[in-house]
N, C-alpha and C positions, 0 to 999 in steps of 0.2 A: 396553775402549774401543770406542765405537760407530764402525763403518766407514761412511764416506759416499762417494758416487760422484757428483761434480758433472760436469755436461756444459756445455760452452761454448754449445751450441745453446740450452739451456734459459735461460741467462743472457741471451742475445741476445733471445729471444722474450719473456722477462719484462721486459726493457728496453722493448721495443715495447709490451707490455701496459700498463706503467706510464704511458707517454706517451699512449697512446690513452685510458686511464681518466681521466687528468688533463685531457685535452682536453674530454671529455664533461662532467666535473664542474665544472671551473674556468671553461670558456668558454661553457657552455650552462646548466647547472643553477644554479650559484652566483650569476651575475649576474641571474638571473630570480627569485631568492629561492625556488628549489625545493631539495629535499633528496634526497640519495642515501640508500641503505639502510645498515643496520648501523652500525658505528663511524664510518664516513665520514659518514653522516647525522648522527650524534651530534656529530661534530666541527664540522659546519656549523652545527648548532643552538647549540653552545656559543659560537661566535663571535658569533652574532646576539644572544645574551643578555648578552654582556659590555657594560660601560658604554661610552658613546660615546668617551670619551677613551682607553680601553684598546683598544677594538676596532680602531682605526686601525692599531695596531702589531702585532696578532696576525693572522698569515696562516694559511691552511688547513693548511699543512704542520706547524705546531707541534702542534695538538691531534691531528693524524693520528698523529704519531710518539709523542706522550705516551700516547695511548690504546691504540695497537696494539702497540708494542714490549713493554710488560710482559706482555701477554696471550700473545704468541708465546713469549717467554722462559719464562714460567711453564708453558706447554704443551709445552715441548721434549721432556720425558721421554715424554709420551704420543704426540706427533705425530712425533717424530724430529728429529734435528739437521738433516738435509738439507732437510726440509720447512720448518723454521723459518728457515733461512738463505735459502732461495729466497724465502720470503714476505717476510722483512725487506728483501731486495734489491728486490723488486717495490714494496713500500710506500715505500722510500727513493726510487726513481725517480719514483713517483707524487708524492711530496712535493716533490722537487726540481723536477719539471716544473711543479707548481702554483706554486712559488715564482717560477720564471722567468716564468710567465704573469702573476702578480699584481704582481711587483716590477720585473723587468728590462724586459719588453716595454713597459709604460706609460712608462718613461723615454725610450724612443726613439719611441713612438707615443702622444703625450699623450691623444688622444681614443679610445684603444683600447676603453675600457668606457663611453664617453659615451652610446651608444645602448642600453645594457644588454648583451646578449650580443654579442660581436664576430662571431659566426657567425649566430645567429638573430634578432638585433635585438630588437624588441619582440613578435615572434610567439611567444606563450607555449606554444602547443601544439607548435610546431616545436621549441622548446627542450626541452620535456618529452620528446617522442618521441625526438629524436636525441641528447639528453643521456643518456637512459636507454639508448639503443642503444649508444653509444660506451662508456658505463660498463660495460654488460653484456659487450661484446666484450673489453674489457680484463680484466675479472674472469674471463671464460671462458678466455682465453688463459693467465692466471696459473694457473688450476686445471689446464689441460691440460698445462702444462709444469712441474708439480711443486710449485706454491705456491698462495697465495691473496692476494687484494688487500685482504682485510678480516679482522680478527681475530675477528669474531663467530662464524665457523664453528668456530674453535678453542675459543672460549668455550663454544659449544654442545656440543662434544665432551666438555668437562670436566663440564658441569653438567646436560645434558639427561636422562641416565639417572636422576639423583637426583630429577628431577621427573616421571619416568615418561613422558618425551616422546622422540620421535625428534629427530635433529639438524635435519632439515628443518622440522619443526613448531616447534621451539624458535626457529629463526631467523625463521620466519613470524610467530609470536606476538610476538617482539621488535619486528619492523618494524611490525606492526599497532599496538602500543602507542606506538611512536615517532611514527607519523603521526597518531594520535589526539591525542597530546600537542602536536604541532606545530599541529594544527588548533585545539585549545583555546587555546593561547597566542596564536596569530594572531587568533582571534576576540575574545580579551580585550584585544588591543592590546599585549600584552607584548613580542611580537617587533617590533622597529622595522623600518622600511623594507619591511614585507611588502606594502605597496601597497593593502591592503584589510583591513578588520576582519571577515574571515569565514574559511571553511574552504578557500578557493581554493588557497593554497600547498600545503596537505596533499593536496588532491585531484589537483593537477597532479603532485605528488611520487609519488602512487600510480600514476598513468599511467606515469611514468618508471620506477618500480620494476617494473611489469608488463612493460614492454618490455625492461628490463634482465634480468629473470629468464628470459625466453624467449631472449634473446641468449646468456646464460650457458649454457643447456642446449644451444643449437645449436652453440656454439663448443666447449664441453667434450666433448660427445658426438660432434660431427662430422657432416658431411653424410652420410658413408658409414656411418650407424648400423647396427649389427648387428641381426639378427633370429634368434631361435632357433626352429626348427621341430621339432615332435613329430609323427611320422607313424605312425599305427597301421594296419597292413596285413597281410593274409594272403599277399601276394605280394612279400615283402620283397626277394627275390633280384633280381627284375626292376626294382623301384623303386630299390634301391641301385645297381644297375649303371647305370641311366639317369641318376640324380643324379650319380654319380661321373663319368660321361662328360661330362655337361653342365657341371658346375661345377668339376671337377678338384680336389676337396678330400675329406678324410676324412669318414667317417660312423661313427656308433656305433649298434650294434644291440642292443636289450635284449629279453629275453623277457617276454611279457605274457599275461594270461589274462582273457577277458571274464567279468564278474561273473555275468551272467544266463546267457549261452550256455555258459560254462565252456570255450569253445573257445580253443585256443592261438593267439596272435598275436604278431607281432614289432613292436616299437616302434623306429622309426628316429629318431635325433636328429642334426640338422646345424645349422650356423650359416652364414647367408648375409647379404648386405647388402640394404638396403631396395629396391634396384633389381632384385633377382633374385626377388622374391616372386611376380610374375606368371609368370615362367618355371618356378618350382618348382611352382606350382599346375598348370600345363600338363603338366609331366613326370609328376607323380604321377597326375593324372587319366587320362593316356594309358595308363599301365601298370596302374593299379588304380582304376577309377571308384568303388569302394566304400571307398576309404581315408578315414580320418578324420584331418584335419590341424589342428593348432593352432599359432598363431604368437605369439611374445612378444618384447617389446623387450629388448635387451641393452645395457646402458650401457657395458660394456667387456669386452674379451677378453684374457686372459692366456695367453701361449704363442704359437701361430701365429695372429696377429691378422689378420682380414680387413680391418681398417681400414688397416693399414700395409703388408701384403704383397699382392702381386697375383698372379693365376694366371699361370703360365707358358704364354702363348698358343701358343708354338711347340710345346711338349710336348703340350699339349691337342690341337692340330691333328694332330700325329703319331699320337696315340692314336685319334683319330676316323678318320683315314685307314687305320690298321691294322685297326680294327673293320670299316670298309667293305670293305677287301680280304678279310678273313676271311669276311664275309657273301657277297661276290661269289664267292669260291672255293667256299664251301659250296653256293651256288645252282648253279654250274656242275657240281659233283660230282653233285648230285641230278639235273640234267638228263641227264648222261652215264649215270647209273645207270638212269634211266627209259628212255633210248634203248636201252641194252643189253637190258633186260627186254622192250621192245617187239619188238626184232629176234629175240630168243630165242623169244618166243611165236608169232611169225609164221614160224618156221623159217628165218630169215635168219642169216647168219654174224655172230656178235656181234663 
């Protein structure tokens, strides 16, 4: 039997993610006839294509659950029970919040949707940008806390390899076809209430998708995104000591050899955050101006993560003070030794 380890914190943050996502989609994108990405966008399109008499009774939460729940349940074996339940919880909150916005709130505020979006009004570009932003923040939070807000990623995991595609490319291609389809249907006048028989709804939806994708990356990766540094140096002892004293974290040293020069070199690997890049350059350059440094983005760190742990500043300060004391004692010892040599050479009593 598969063991699962649920965290209350994750459920709380997934609840917030569902509410934020529903706010962006239901209060900004949907009233402006714009479309979200993935199965959420398909759900919005399905509602628009329903007959007028039926559309009035079908709210966004219904196709959301009908489309997403089977995908997650089918993908449980591949994704894991914990991921599936987290994702279903997030989508349930997303769906219930959408239901509240569409059914409950208008009963108390009759003119809630009278001007289009209750937040952006008739400003389409505002609705596209901020709708995409809120949708991306909600999706990013869901990913960061163990689930997802859309079943398309799970669908991609199951079928992308069969098409020789990466998961990211699979999702991108799906969304491209989705927006092309929306544009064609709007241009042909098949989508009612689109406001115009052209590609405008699809183009605004692309803007929302672009903003959402950047927000997802920002939220899921975090502001404190990690950087991996490979440092090739012939003075690894000095460089390692300086980096260790500066950042207070472990380093890995690997043996290397130059292809042309055949000379032995050491390769230092360390992980820092994005704000420490300038300091790393300074420390390495000061100790070995000829060092070769490459930096790479790291989306996540397993183990001692610099995203969630912080350097013990007190311990680091103590180490620096100890080093300064050692250097001062060594300097004083050298001065005393030179003084004794001077007195001896001049016939004075040492």
